[in-house]
N, C-alpha and C positions, 0 to 999 in steps of 0.2 A: 328605647330597648325592644327586644325581639320578645312574645309572647310565649311562653314554654308551652310547647306543644303536648296535647292530652295523647294519652293511649286511646286508641281506637276503638279496643275488646276491652273485656274485663279482665283484670290483673291475675295471672298465673297465680294458682296455690301451688309451693311448692313442696313436694311429698316431704312429711316428717322423717329425718333418719336418726337411729339411735348413737349415742357418743360411745364412740370406741378409743379403745388404748388413752391415749394423753387428754384426749379431750373430757376423759368422765372427770368431772369435778369433786366429786364426794371423797373426803379422806377416808371412809373405808368401805365396802362391799360386801354383798352376802355374794361368796362366789359358789358358780355351780360348773362343774367340769362337762367337758364337751359332753360327756355320754351319761349326763344329766343327773350326777351325782352331787351329794351335797357337801361342800369342802368349808362350811361353816362361814363365820364372819373374819374378813384379812383387810390388811392393813392394802390400799390402792397399788400404791409401787411393787408389794409383794403380791399380789394376783397379777400384777402384770409381768412381771417377771415369770409368771408361773405359766401365764400364757406363752410370751415369747420361747420360752423354753421346749414348746411344744410345738413350737413354729405356727403358732394360731393367733387371734384377734382376742382381745376383754372386750365384751360388748355389753352395755348397761341395757335391759330389756326390761326393766320396772324401774325408771326412777321415781318416783311420789312414794316407792317403799323406804322404810327407814332399817336401817340403812337400804340404799339402792340394791338391785339386784343385777349381778353382770354373772356372762355366762360367758363358757371358753369357746371359740368354733370360728370357723371360715368365714368370717363376714361378705367373703367376694360369693363364695356358693352361697350363704345364706340371702342376701339382697336378690340372686337369679332365679332361685325358687319362687320367693317372693311376687316379684314380676311376673315369672309364670303364672304363679296365682291369681295374681289378680288380671291377667291377660286372659286365661280360662273363664274367670268369674264374668270380666266385661263379654265373653264371647257369648256366653250361656244368659246375658241380659236380654230378653225382649222389650223392642220396645213398639207400643200401640200406638198407633198413630188415626185417628178417628175424627172425620170429617163430617161435618151435619146437611143436610139440601133439608130447608123446610118446602111442602106445598100446601094449594089450598085445593080441597074437592072439588071443584068448578074452573079447573086451571085452566087456559087455553092450548092450542094445541102448539101454538109457538113457543108461549111461554115454557110448556111440557120439554118440546126438545130444547130449548136451553138448557133447563133442568138436569133432562139427561145427557146432556153431553158434560156439564159438571160430574155427574156420577161416574160418566164414564173416564173421566181424566183422572179423578181420584182414586180409581182403582185400577186402573193403570200403572198409578203410582203406589202400587201397594198399600195403598192405606184404607181400613174399613170405611162406609157409609152408613151413619145413621139418618134413616129418611124419616120425613115426620110429616104428617098431615095435622093439620092445625083448623079444628072447626070452631063454626063462631054460629051462633044465635040457634038457626032452624036446623043446621047442616049437624046437629048433634043427633037428632033424630036418625039418621041413616050414617051410620057407620060403616054400614056395606059397603057405601060409593069411596071411601076413603083406601079398605081391601083390595076393592079391586082396581083402584090406584096403583097401590103401592105391588099387587101382582102382576100386573100390566108392565111397570116399570121394571119390576124383576123379571118377565120373560123377555123385556128390549135388550137386559145386558148381562142375560143370563152366560155369554160365553165368557165373559170377562170375570163375572162377579156370580156370588151364591148366597143365599138365605143362611145368614148365621141364624137369627134370630127373627121369627115368624112376625106378622103382623098384632100389635097389640095396643089395646087400649091404655091411656095413661091419663089419667085427668079426661082433657078436653083434648088432647091429641091422640093419633095411635104413631106409634114408631115401629119399624122396620128395619132390624141391621143388615147390612150386605158384607160380603168379605169379598177379596180378590180371587179369581181361583187361579189354577197354574196357567192360564193363558193371558192373564192380567201382564200387559206391559210388552208382549210380544210384538214385535213393528207388525204392522198391515203385510208387507212387501214378503215377510217372512211364510206368515199367513195364506198370502195369496200362493206365494212360489208351491207351499208346500199342497195346497188343493190342485193348483196347475200339474206338480209332479203325480199326485193320485190319479188324475183324470188320466194322464197321458198311461199309466201303469194298468187301469182300468179296459183303455181302449186297446193296447197292444194285449191283455188276455181275451178280450173278445175276437181280434185278427187270427190269433192263435188257436181259437178252439174252433173258428170261420176254415183255417187252412186242416185243421184234423179231420173234419166232418169230409164225407163222400160226394162228390161232385154232382149236381144233378142229373148230367149227360149218363154218369154211369148207374145212377140208381135203377134198377127195372119201373116202368110206366104200368099204370093201372092197366089190366087186360091186355096187356102183350104179351105174346108166350117165346119160347125160345125155338129158335127154327128145325131142331132134330124133334121136339116134340109134335111141331105142327107135319112133317114127313109123317112119323106114326100115324097121325091121324088119317092123313090120306090112305 
């Protein structure tokens, strides 16, 4: 027999929906009109007839109550408004992704460049980076070395990363938090093209200034006199 294939991902949760119209199981409901007016306890068929007479739906809004509470409404419009509210709530939700990089105060040049590359990659992914300096033994007596290393790293990645939390001692560690700048994630080609354009604009401005300036041949030379002034002297 062929083995049953298991789903690759987690099962999707179905959004719970309210019971409406004939799906309402309770024999009686506490009826609320479309304008919010309390109409009292009604038999479910009577409440359904009332909702249908207004060309609306009967929706069970509080199933745990005794008897359940049902409201007369346009269910399609209600569901649409609920989905829009949920979409806006998800849009305003900010997911903060924090990566961590650990360094030693006496890190070598090659290892430092490797770690710096990781920091740059995380920042370009629009993630925050928690940089931790780990002190051991006598290294705890020189926290300034760790602070200098963190500030050096911040200076090296300043184009795409900015300090959100300065270097602070946390037990035997020193921690600094970097956040992405607006330039993080921008392709290098785009940045180089922008720099080239700025250089060309500056060069053109210099040429325009040179064109507006008088030529050297037209400027009076020092010590030179005009012919008329020279004739008067004679």
